[in-house]
C-alpha positions as CSV (number, residue, x, y, z in Angstrom):
1,M,18.7,130.9,111.1
2,A,21.4,129.7,113.4
3,K,23.8,132.0,115.2
4,K,27.0,132.6,113.4
5,K,30.3,134.2,114.3
6,V,31.3,137.6,113.1
7,T,33.4,138.1,110.0
8,D,35.3,141.1,108.7
9,D,32.6,141.5,106.0
10,D,29.9,141.7,108.6
11,I,31.7,144.4,110.5
12,K,32.3,146.4,107.3
13,L,28.6,146.0,106.3
14,L,27.5,147.1,109.8
15,K,29.7,150.2,109.8
16,I,28.5,151.3,106.3
17,R,24.9,150.8,107.2
18,V,25.1,152.7,110.5
19,Q,26.8,155.6,108.7
20,E,24.0,155.5,106.0
21,G,21.3,155.4,108.7
22,K,20.1,152.0,107.4
23,A,20.4,150.3,110.9
24,I,17.8,150.3,113.7
25,V,18.7,150.2,117.4
26,G,16.8,148.7,120.2
27,T,15.1,145.4,121.1
28,E,11.5,146.5,120.5
29,R,12.2,148.1,117.2
30,V,14.3,145.2,116.0
31,L,11.6,142.7,117.1
32,K,9.0,144.7,115.2
33,G,11.2,144.7,112.2
34,I,11.8,141.0,112.4
35,K,8.0,140.3,112.6
36,S,7.3,142.6,109.7
37,G,10.1,141.1,107.6
38,S,11.8,144.4,107.0
39,L,15.2,143.4,108.3
40,K,18.0,141.7,106.5
41,K,20.3,140.8,109.4
42,V,20.3,141.1,113.2
43,F,23.4,141.8,115.3
44,L,23.6,141.0,119.1
45,A,26.2,142.4,121.6
46,S,28.2,139.8,123.5
47,N,26.5,140.7,126.8
48,C,22.9,141.0,125.4
49,P,20.5,139.7,128.1
50,A,19.6,136.0,127.8
51,K,15.8,136.5,127.5
52,V,16.3,139.1,124.8
53,R,18.7,136.9,122.9
54,E,16.4,133.9,123.1
55,D,13.4,135.9,121.8
56,L,15.3,137.5,119.0
57,I,16.8,134.2,117.8
58,H,13.4,132.5,118.0
59,Y,11.6,135.2,115.9
60,A,14.6,135.5,113.5
61,K,14.6,131.8,112.9
62,L,10.9,131.9,112.1
63,S,11.5,134.7,109.6
64,S,14.8,133.2,108.2
65,I,16.8,136.2,109.2
66,P,20.4,135.6,110.1
67,V,21.5,136.5,113.7
68,V,25.2,137.5,114.2
69,E,26.8,137.4,117.6
70,L,29.3,140.3,117.9
71,S,32.4,139.9,120.0
72,Y,31.8,143.4,121.3
73,N,29.9,144.2,124.5
74,N,27.0,146.7,124.5
75,E,29.1,149.6,125.5
76,E,31.5,149.1,122.6
77,V,28.6,148.6,120.2
78,G,27.1,151.9,121.4
79,V,30.5,153.7,120.7
80,F,30.7,151.9,117.3
81,C,27.3,153.3,116.4
82,K,28.2,156.7,117.7
83,K,25.4,156.6,120.3
84,N,25.8,157.9,123.8
85,F,24.0,154.9,125.3
86,L,24.5,151.1,125.5
87,V,23.4,149.2,122.4
88,S,22.7,145.4,122.7
89,V,20.7,144.8,119.5
90,L,21.0,146.2,116.0
91,G,19.0,145.4,112.8
92,L,19.9,146.1,109.2
93,I,17.1,147.4,107.1
94,E,16.5,145.8,103.7
95,E,17.0,147.9,100.6
């Protein structure tokens, strides 16, 4: 799927899923989830590295998983997810 801009609904969904523990963090884990088809949506921080961004968008397009570009940088996403490290990539697990 093509990249799309963030909406308030996406932010609310992301916040709920992170609190429920239904979100995975990290490039390798998200790529694995995309390839296995277990993810519903992928979120990228605004300053996600270009190579990582290209790879994730490519594999997500092949799997028809929407990719959402957040307006937050990786530090803000890490705080949003209550992690004490930088987070560039998030994936939401299907139910």
